[in-house]
C-alpha positions in Angstrom: 76.0 -0.5 3.6 78.0 -3.2 2.0 81.5 -1.8 1.9 82.3 -4.1 -1.0 81.5 -7.0 1.2 78.6 -9.4 1.3 77.8 -9.5 5.1 75.2 -12.2 6.0 72.3 -10.5 7.8 72.1 -13.1 10.5 73.6 -16.3 11.7 73.9 -18.4 14.9 77.2 -16.6 15.5 78.1 -13.1 14.4 81.8 -13.7 14.7 84.2 -16.6 15.1 88.0 -16.5 15.3 90.8 -19.1 15.5 93.9 -18.4 17.4 95.9 -19.2 20.7 94.6 -18.4 24.1 97.3 -17.2 26.5 97.6 -15.8 30.0 99.5 -12.6 30.6 101.3 -12.0 33.9 101.3 -8.2 34.8 103.3 -6.8 37.6 101.9 -3.3 36.9 104.6 -0.6 36.7 107.2 -2.8 38.5 109.8 -4.5 36.2 109.7 -8.2 36.4 113.2 -8.4 37.9 111.9 -6.6 41.0 108.3 -7.9 40.9 106.7 -9.6 44.0 103.2 -10.1 42.7 101.3 -10.1 39.4 97.8 -9.8 38.0 96.7 -12.5 35.6 95.0 -11.5 32.3 93.5 -13.9 29.7 94.4 -12.8 26.3 95.1 -13.7 22.7 94.6 -11.4 19.7 91.8 -13.4 18.2 90.2 -14.1 21.6 90.3 -10.4 22.5 88.2 -9.5 19.5 85.6 -12.2 20.2 85.5 -11.2 23.9 85.2 -7.5 23.1 82.4 -8.1 20.6 80.5 -10.2 23.0 81.0 -8.4 26.4 80.8 -4.7 25.1 78.8 -4.9 21.9 76.4 -7.8 22.7 77.3 -10.0 19.7 77.3 -13.8 19.6 80.9 -14.9 19.3 83.1 -18.0 19.4 86.7 -19.0 19.6 88.3 -22.0 17.9 91.5 -23.0 19.9 93.5 -25.3 22.0 92.8 -26.1 25.7 94.9 -28.0 28.2 93.2 -29.8 31.0 95.1 -28.5 34.0 94.5 -25.6 36.4 95.9 -22.8 34.1 93.6 -24.1 31.4 90.6 -24.0 33.8 91.5 -20.5 34.8 91.5 -19.4 31.1 88.3 -21.3 30.2 86.6 -19.6 33.1 87.4 -16.2 31.7 86.3 -17.2 28.2 82.9 -18.3 29.7 82.7 -15.1 31.7 83.2 -12.9 28.6 80.3 -14.6 26.8 82.4 -16.4 24.1 81.4 -19.8 22.9 84.5 -22.2 22.8 85.4 -24.8 20.2 88.2 -26.5 22.0 90.8 -29.2 20.8 91.7 -30.6 24.2 95.1 -31.7 25.3 96.2 -33.6 28.5 99.0 -32.1 30.6 101.5 -34.6 31.7 102.1 -32.8 35.1 105.7 -31.8 34.2 106.3 -30.1 30.9 103.0 -29.8 29.2 101.5 -29.3 26.7 101.0 -25.8 28.1 98.8 -22.8 27.7 101.3 -19.9 26.8 102.5 -17.3 29.2 103.1 -13.8 28.2 105.0 -11.5 30.6 104.4 -7.7 30.2 105.0 -4.9 32.7 103.3 -1.6 32.0 106.4 0.7 32.1 105.9 4.2 33.3 106.6 7.6 31.9 109.9 7.5 30.1 110.2 3.8 30.7 108.6 1.6 28.0 106.7 -1.6 28.6 108.7 -4.8 28.3 107.1 -7.9 26.7 108.5 -11.5 26.6 107.1 -15.0 26.2 107.2 -18.5 27.4 105.5 -20.5 24.6 107.5 -23.7 25.1 105.4 -26.8 24.3 102.4 -24.7 23.6 99.2 -26.6 22.8 98.0 -24.1 20.3 101.2 -24.5 18.3 100.4 -28.3 18.0 97.1 -27.5 16.3 97.0 -28.8 12.7 94.6 -29.0 9.7 91.8 -31.5 10.4 91.7 -30.9 14.2 88.3 -29.1 13.9 84.9 -29.9 12.4 84.5 -26.6 10.5 81.2 -27.8 9.0 79.7 -28.2 12.4 81.2 -24.9 13.6 79.6 -23.0 10.6 76.4 -25.1 10.4 74.1 -22.6 12.0 75.6 -19.7 10.1 78.6 -17.5 10.9 78.7 -13.9 9.6 82.4 -13.1 10.2 85.6 -15.1 10.6 88.9 -13.7 11.9 92.5 -14.8 12.7 95.9 -13.2 13.1 99.6 -13.3 12.4 100.7 -14.3 16.0 98.9 -17.6 15.7 100.2 -18.0 12.1 103.8 -17.7 13.5 103.6 -20.2 16.3 104.4 -23.4 14.3 104.8 -24.9 10.8 101.1 -26.2 11.1 99.1 -23.2 12.5 98.9 -21.4 9.2 97.3 -24.5 7.7 94.6 -24.3 10.4 93.9 -20.7 9.6 93.7 -21.4 5.8 91.4 -24.4 6.4 89.1 -22.3 8.6 89.1 -19.4 6.1 88.1 -21.7 3.3 85.3 -23.2 5.3 84.3 -19.7 6.2 84.2 -18.6 2.5 82.2 -21.6 1.6 79.7 -20.8 4.4 79.4 -17.2 3.1 81.3 -15.4 6.1 83.5 -12.3 5.6 87.0 -13.2 6.4 89.4 -10.8 8.2 93.0 -11.1 9.3 95.2 -9.0 11.6 98.8 -9.2 10.4 100.1 -8.4 13.9 103.7 -9.0 12.8 105.8 -9.9 15.8 109.6 -10.3 15.0 110.4 -12.2 18.1 107.9 -15.0 17.0 108.8 -15.2 13.4 112.6 -15.1 14.2 112.4 -18.6 15.7 110.4 -20.1 12.8 112.2 -18.9 9.7 112.3 -15.1 10.1 110.9 -12.6 7.7 111.1 -14.7 4.5 109.0 -17.4 6.0 106.5 -14.8 7.4 106.0 -13.4 3.9 105.6 -16.9 2.4 103.0 -17.9 5.0 101.1 -14.7 5.2 100.8 -14.4 1.5 99.0 -17.9 1.4 96.7 -16.7 4.2 95.9 -13.2 2.8 94.8 -14.7 -0.5 91.7 -15.7 1.4 91.1 -12.4 3.2 88.4 -9.6 2.6 89.4 -7.3 5.5 93.0 -6.7 6.4 94.2 -5.0 9.7 97.8 -3.9 9.8 100.0 -0.9 10.0 102.7 0.3 7.7 105.3 -2.0 9.3 102.9 -5.0 9.2 102.3 -4.5 5.5 106.0 -4.2 4.8 107.4 -7.1 6.8 104.3 -9.3 6.7 103.4 -9.0 3.1 106.8 -8.1 1.6 105.7 -4.8 0.3 108.3 -2.1 -0.2 108.1 1.0 2.0 106.0 4.0 0.7 107.6 6.6 -1.5 105.6 9.2 0.5 107.3 10.1 3.8 104.9 10.5 6.8 105.2 13.9 8.4 104.3 12.4 11.8 103.1 9.2 13.4 99.6 10.4 12.9 100.0 11.3 9.2 98.1 8.6 7.2 99.6 9.5 3.9 102.4 6.8 4.0 99.8 4.1 5.0 97.4 5.1 2.2 100.3 5.2 -0.3 100.8 1.5 0.3 97.2 0.5 -0.4 97.7 0.3 -4.2 100.6 -2.3 -3.7 98.5 -4.2 -1.2 95.5 -4.5 -3.6 97.6 -5.1 -6.5 99.1 -8.2 -4.8 95.7 -9.2 -3.2 92.9 -7.7 -5.3 90.2 -9.4 -3.2 90.9 -7.4 -0.3 88.1 -4.7 0.1 89.2 -3.1 3.5 92.5 -2.2 5.0 92.6 -0.5 8.5 94.9 0.4 11.2 95.5 2.5 14.3 97.8 5.5 14.3 99.7 6.2 17.6 102.3 8.8 18.6 103.9 7.7 21.8 105.0 10.7 23.8 105.6 8.6 26.9 104.4 5.3 28.1 101.5 7.0 29.8 100.7 9.7 27.2 99.7 8.9 23.6 98.2 10.8 20.7 95.7 8.3 19.1 93.9 8.0 15.8 92.8 5.4 13.2 92.5 5.2 9.4 90.8 2.8 6.9 90.7 2.2 3.2 87.2 0.9 2.4 86.2 -0.2 -1.0 88.4 2.5 -2.7 87.7 5.4 -0.3 89.8 6.6 2.7 88.6 7.4 6.2 90.3 9.0 9.1 89.2 9.1 12.8 89.7 12.1 15.1 92.8 12.4 17.2 92.6 12.0 20.9 95.2 12.6 23.6 95.1 9.5 25.8 96.3 8.9 29.4 97.3 5.2 29.2 96.7 2.8 32.0 97.5 -0.3 30.1 98.2 -0.2 26.3 98.0 -3.9 25.6 95.0 -4.8 23.6 94.3 -1.4 22.2 94.8 -2.5 18.7 92.4 -5.4 19.2 90.0 -2.9 20.8 90.1 -0.9 17.6 89.5 -3.9 15.4 86.6 -5.3 17.3 84.9 -1.9 17.5 85.5 -1.4 13.8 84.2 -4.9 13.0 81.0 -4.1 15.1 80.4 -1.1 13.1 80.6 -2.9 9.8 78.5 -5.9 11.1 75.8 -3.5 12.1 75.7 -1.4 9.0 77.1 1.8 10.2 78.5 4.3 7.7 82.2 3.7 7.0 83.3 6.8 9.0 81.1 5.8 11.9 82.6 2.2 11.8 86.1 3.7 12.0 85.2 6.0 14.7 83.6 3.3 16.8 86.8 1.3 16.5 88.9 4.2 17.4 86.8 5.0 20.4 86.6 1.5 21.7 90.5 1.2 21.3 91.0 4.4 23.2 88.7 3.3 26.1 90.4 -0.1 26.2 93.7 1.6 27.2 92.1 3.0 30.3 91.4 -0.5 31.8 93.7 -3.1 33.1 94.1 -6.3 31.1 93.7 -7.0 27.4 89.9 -7.2 27.0 87.1 -4.7 27.3 85.4 -3.3 30.3 83.5 -0.6 28.4 79.8 -0.5 27.6 78.6 0.2 24.1 77.0 3.4 25.4 80.4 4.6 26.5 81.9 3.7 23.2 79.2 5.5 21.1 79.5 8.6 23.4 83.2 8.8 23.0 82.9 8.2 19.2 80.6 11.2 18.9 83.0 13.5 20.9 82.0 12.5 24.5 84.1 13.8 27.4 85.5 12.4 30.6 83.0 14.4 32.7 81.6 12.5 35.7 78.5 10.4 34.8 75.8 10.9 37.5 
């Protein structure tokens, strides 16, 4: 299977991403204003994909990012190592007072009728200080890299991070890697760096280098400046509106061969209907629909992307690749934290219609 892509059969690394590492404070179902304790999860959309592919799917992965030499950085670096991801760090010294810092994300889980609340402290973030020229891309790609990935959250952090992404993507192209990008449009982040107009300008420059695009209907509209679809979706699980936008995406960016996203109908914080869709080299594919009991929804989209990428990297049929992403994303919502605790056997079982019966 080539899906319109030329995927290298082997390399020293199967997957490398560039992005920001963060730590997420999670008080569970308690709102922060009443919290007395928190769990700490290590996250970052690009890292999540690399960690999922390494830990669950057994692939060789790396993360290109900033690291600060202080205890929070050491905590995060320990988790990167534990998930089996090879780091390529630009190191920063902490001054003991105000940074540079590793970003903090605050996210309670909500419960039932009460939705999760997410807010940030990205003040003086080391990853936002990254700029073109900070990494030796030739050395990173020297042994061969099959797939390169980044995302819209990292692009939004500062005036220089988009240049880092583009530099990495151009080096990836020169090395023969497939390039993917998750639009991951976050209005809160873009609003402090120029708003929607700047997002469209920056993301357009990035997506010119992309083969595989991940993003839902809103991401495509706000991130790429594409008008809303003329076809109205009958429900949150109806893919017709998403597919109606593909012609506009490929007209603007004809080199894009794959566009994929999850579909989610949120009945309550703890009960979702879940599916996924993909347009792959001119054909459309739809995953089944599952009714999910949610433990922690954060990271489900990255769970889909990493399972989908795994399917493509291992030559699965397009439908099976979509189903693997759908299954892994579903399972990831049953665990605390942003990265996987699933096994590849569990993912394959769920993708083929497995159940929650006890495993003896």
